[in-house]
N, C-alpha and C positions, 0 to 999 in steps of 0.2 A: 137609699137604693143607688146602686152604681153599676156600670158596665165595665168589664175588663176585656181587653183585646189580647189574643195570642200574639206573642212577639213584643209586647209592650208591658212595662212595669207600672204604667199609669192607669189610674181608674178615672172614669168619667161619671160624675154624679148625675142621676136622673131625678128631676124634681117633680113634685106633685102637679105643678101647673103646666108641664109640657103637654102639648096637644097630641092626640093619638097619631096623626100622620108624622109629626116630628119624632115621636118616640119610635115608631116603626122604622122610619128612615135611619135613625141612629143605630138601632139594633141590626138591621140588615147590612149597614155599612160595616159594622164591627165584624159580622160573619164573613162578608166578602173579603175584607182586609186580611182575615186570618187564613184564607185559602192558600196563600203563598207561604205560610209559615210551616214549620216542621211539627212533627208529632210531639217532640219535646217542648216546643214553644207552647202548644196547646195545653199540655199537661201542667206546665209551669203556671200558666194563667189560671187554670182550674184549681190548682193547689193553693195559689195565693188567694183566690176568691173564697175558698172554703175556710181558710184561716182568718181572713178578714171578717167573714160572716159569723164566725164562731163567737166573736165578741159582741155581736148585736143582741139587743133585747127583743123579746116577743117572738112571733112566728118567724122562723128562718127558712127562706126559700132561695135556692140557687138554680137559675135557668141557664142552660148552655145551648147555644145556637151553633150548629156545625153541619158540615157535609163530611161525615167521618170516613176515614179509611179503616182498614182492619189494623188493629194495634198489634205490634210484635209482643214477644214474651215480656220484655221489660216494661212496655207500655201497659200491658194487662196487669202486671204486678203493681204499678203505680196507681192505676185506676182502683185496684182493690184497696190500697192504702187510703186513697181519698174517700172511698166508700166508708171505711171504718171511721175516719175522721168525721164524716158527715153524720153517721149514725150516732157517734158518741156525743155530738153537739146538737142533735135533733134538727139537722138540716135536710129538708126535702129537696131532692134534685129532679128537675124537669128537663128533659132532652127535647128540644125543638129540632127535628131532623129535616134539613132543607134539601137533601139530595135524593129523597124518594126511597131510602132504604127502610126495610122493616126492622122491628126490634130483633136483636140478635145478629143481624148482618154486620154490624160494626164490631162484633166480638162479645163474648159472654160477659166480660167485666164491664163494658159500657152499658149493656142491657141491665146488669145487676145494679149499676150505679143509680139508675132511675127507679127500678122496681124495689130494690133492697133498701132504699133510703126513705121510702114513703112518697116518692114522686111518681112520674110516669112519662111515657113518650107522647109527643104531639107532632102532628104533620103540618099544622098551620097555626096562625095566630088566633083564629077563632077557637080551635080546640084548646090551645094553651090558656086562653082567657077563661074558658069554662072550667078547666081543671084548677086554675088558681082561685077562681071564685068559689068553687066547692071546698077548697082548703081553708080559706079565710073569710067566710061569709060574714061572721060577726064583726071582724075588723073593718071590712068594706062598708057595712051598714053604719057602724059607729063613725067612720070617717066622713060619710055623707052627711050625717046629722051634725057633726062638729063644724062642717064647712058652711052651714047656713048662718047668715049674719043675724045678730040679735036685734031686737026692736030698738035697743039703745044706740045702735050704730050711727043713727042719724042725728043724735043729740049733740049739742055743743058740749065742750069739756066742762066737767062738774067742778064746783067749788068745795065739795066735800073733801075731808082729809084723805089723802091717798099717797101711795108710794109705788113706784115702778122699779123693777129690778131685772137685771140681765147679766149673764156671764158671756161676754163677747169674746169669741176665739180670735186671737190676733195673728196666729200663724198656723199652718197646717201641721198635723201630727204625722210624722214620718217614721217609716220602718225600713231599715236597709235590707234585712234578710227575713225570710219566713220564720226562722227560729228565734229571731231577736225580739226583745220586748219593745212595745210601743214607746216612743218618746213622750215627754211630758206634754200636757195640754196647757198651752200658754194663753192667757187671756186677761181681760179687764173685767173685774167685778164693778158694775155701775149701779148705784141707787140714785133715783131721781124723785124729788118731791116738789111739785109745783108750789111756788110761793103763795099763790092765790088761795091754796087750801089751808094755809096756816093762820092762826089767830095772831093779830098784831096788837100790842099794848102801846098806847100813846100817852106820853107824859112830858110836860115841859118843852113842847115843840119838837119832840123826837119820837121815833117809833122803835119797837123792839119785838122780835120773834125769837122764841127758843124752841129747839127741837133736838131729839136724840135719834140717830139712825143706827140700826143694828142689823147685821146680816149673819146668817148661819148657812154653811154649806155641808150637806150630809151625803155620805156614800150610799151604796145600794142597801147596806145593812141598817141604815138609819143613824149611823155614828157621825157625830159632828167632826169634820176634818178641818174646818176653818171657821173662825168667828171673829167679828170685828164690830166695834162700837165707836161712834163719834158724836160728840155734842156740838151743837151750833148755837151761836148767838148772832143774830142779824140786826144791825142798828143803822139808823140814819135820820135825817131831818124829816119831820112830818110832811113837809111840802112835796117830798119825793116818794111818798108811800105808794101811791097808785102806780107809778111806773115800775116800782120794785115788784109789785104783784104779777107783773108779766114775766118775771124771771123764774129761776128754779134753783133748788138746793141739791148739790151733788156730793156723793161719796164715791171715790174711784180708787180701787186698789188693783195693782198688777199681781197676778197669781200664776203659779205653776203647780199643777196638780197631775197625778198619774192619770193617763187617758182612761176614762171610765164614764159612767153615767152618774150624775149628781142631782140632788134635790136642793133647791135654793129657797130660803125663807128670808124675807126682808120685813122690817118693822120700823115705822116712824112713830115717835111719841111727841105730841105737841105739848110742851111743858107749861104753856100758858093756859091753853084750853083744857088741859088734862084729858086729852083724847089720844087714841092710838089707831093705827091702821096696819094691816098685815097683808102681804102678797106672797104667793108661792109660785115657784116655777121650777124648771129643770134645765139641765145642760148636759150634753154628751159629746165626747170627742169622737171625730170621724177619722178613719185611717186615710193616709195619703202617702203613696210611694213617691220616690224622687221624680220630679218633673213639675209641670204646672200646678200651682196650688194657690189658694186664696183664703183670706180671713173672712169673718162674718161681715155682712153689710149692715150699715145703720144710717138712719137719718140724722143729720146734724144741722146746726145753725151756728152763727158767730157767737162766741162766748163774750158776754157783756159784763164786765166787772161791776158796773153800776147797778145791775139788777140780779146777777147770778152770784152764787156762793159755791165754791168747790174746795173740798179738802180730800187729801189722799196722797199717794206717792207716785202718781202718774198724771201727766197732763196730755190731753189729746190736742194735737195741733197739726197744721199742714202749711208748709212754707212759712213758718213763723207766726201764723195766725191761730189763735186759740179757738177750739171748737167745743160746742156744747152738745152732748148727745140728746136725741129726742127718742125716748124709749116708747112713747105712745103718741106718735105723730098724728095730728089732726089739723085740718085746714078748712076754712069756710068755703062753701060751694060757690062757684062762679066768681071768685075773687082772686086776682093774680097774686101769686106768691113765688118766692125763690125756692125751688126744689134742690136740696143738697144731700148727696149721698157720699159716704166715706167708707173706704175699705183699703186693704193692702193685698197686692197679688205678688206671687213668687214665680216668675217664668223660668223656663229652661234657658239658661244663659247661652246655650249653644244652639238654641232653636231659632225659628224665624221671628220676625217682629210681631208681637201680639196685636190682636184686633179687639177693641172693646165696643160693646153695644149696650144700649139701655132700652128696655121695653116696659111699658106700663100696661098691666093687665087688669081688666074688670070683668068679673064672672068668667074668667078663663079666656076672654077675648082680648086680643092685642089692640092697643090704641095707637100703634105706630112705633116702629123701631128707629132709634136714633143712634148713629155712629158717633162714638165719643173720641175726642182727640187724644192721641197718645204719641208724642213725638220723641220721647226719650229713646236713646239707642241702647241696646243691650251690650254691644261691643263696639270698639273703635276699629273698624275694618280698614282704616287707612294705614294701620301699622302692619308690619310684616307678619307672616304667619296667618293663623286662622282668626285673629282678632282677640282683643283682650277687654275685660270689663273696665268701665270707667271707675275712677277711684272712689266716688261716692256710692257706687252700686256694687261693690265687691260681694256683698252678701245676697245679691239678687232679690232685693226687697224694694218694691215700688208702691209707696202710699199713693192713693188716687182720690181726688175730690171731684165728683161730677156735679156740675151746677147747670140747672136749667132755669133761666129767668122767665118771669111772667107765665108760670104754669097756672093752669086753671082747669078745674074739673067739676062735673056735676056731682050731686050728692051720691055717696055710695062707698063701698069697700074696694080698695085697690092694692095691687102688688107691684112694686118696682123691682125689676129684674135686670141685673147687670151680668152680661156674659163676657168672659175672656176666652178668646180662641187663639191657640198657637199650634201650628202644624195640624195634626189630626186630633188634638186633645182640646177639650173646652171645659170651663168651670162656670157654673151659674150660682149666683148668690141673690137672695131675695129679701125684701123688707116690706112689711105691710104698713099701709097708712089708710086713714079714713077721711072722708070729706063730708062735713055736716052742714045742715041748713041752719041758718041763724034764726 
């Protein structure tokens, strides 16, 4: 879900954990900012939103917030084109009219955009909420059920054979023009197998574990578009077996795929215990027009060669330090640990200095917002002219590692949320973690 402002090509993502007051404030701000823009700016934003939404799966809803003038003949014609686009892609348009006008007062085409697409007019947020609830009651109920933590959430990590998998988007997917195709989805395919879940064979004062990791990526039609397999053999002196079990086995591949929705299947085979485990997931590319963008967020820890094993064509690192992804992060309750989050953001190099914050949410409630240090300069303003990018930052890419020492939480489910703000645009990325009782 995202909001787009008239006069801007940037979209702002709206995440599920945003509180109602924050969400309402964001939407009202977008509507007020658009008041100074032209009719053409509004229609451009509406058109971009419809094309962006057309690629989404499931129920498609476009909500427009405006204090509309009467559109001229050209504006009416463009609204009719947008209506045809929405009807062809099953996009229901809801018009939240903030200026007190009745349906039809903004012009027949604007009225038809709502009623002809399966949406409707609304005068306030309460009416809009009821209308949307009537449209997608099944999805809302399913989401509420899915949000409930399971009984196993408080348990310590299991020693059963398991594999975790994730396709981590490392760059925003951009589109320069409405008519252009989306760029590729660039990301890291990561498989993680905890060493403690593998069977170790001891002989002659040494240990060995053998495993095979396999990953398949399928498109919406179920066709395998990428597959990979890697065999592992982990050996060492028997005296160092217990420390080894604290590590993990990783398979990391850098991929570029057409922007779409994919199903991910990962399998680990323990070749000594003759057991296997499978996990399924999905990944989807999100549109991002030029401007502030961000990669996915993930928990990490320091990569330790004495206990970890990693194979692939990409190494995750920050300032020369190797990082190990934590795809299922879990920490003991009320025991201090170092919380580390890694992502990359892509600011507008002509914009103001970005501001980064970290929030830890529990059951939707904030545990306190921390401002993160970011002192890198986007431009060297000491030079003549409007400033130029530093040599190491020509591509506008800024990897960032957030470290919070001595973090400690009560048992429960948590969400770490990093927000990057620049000018009037913000991007939020979240990563789930759990805290278990011993």
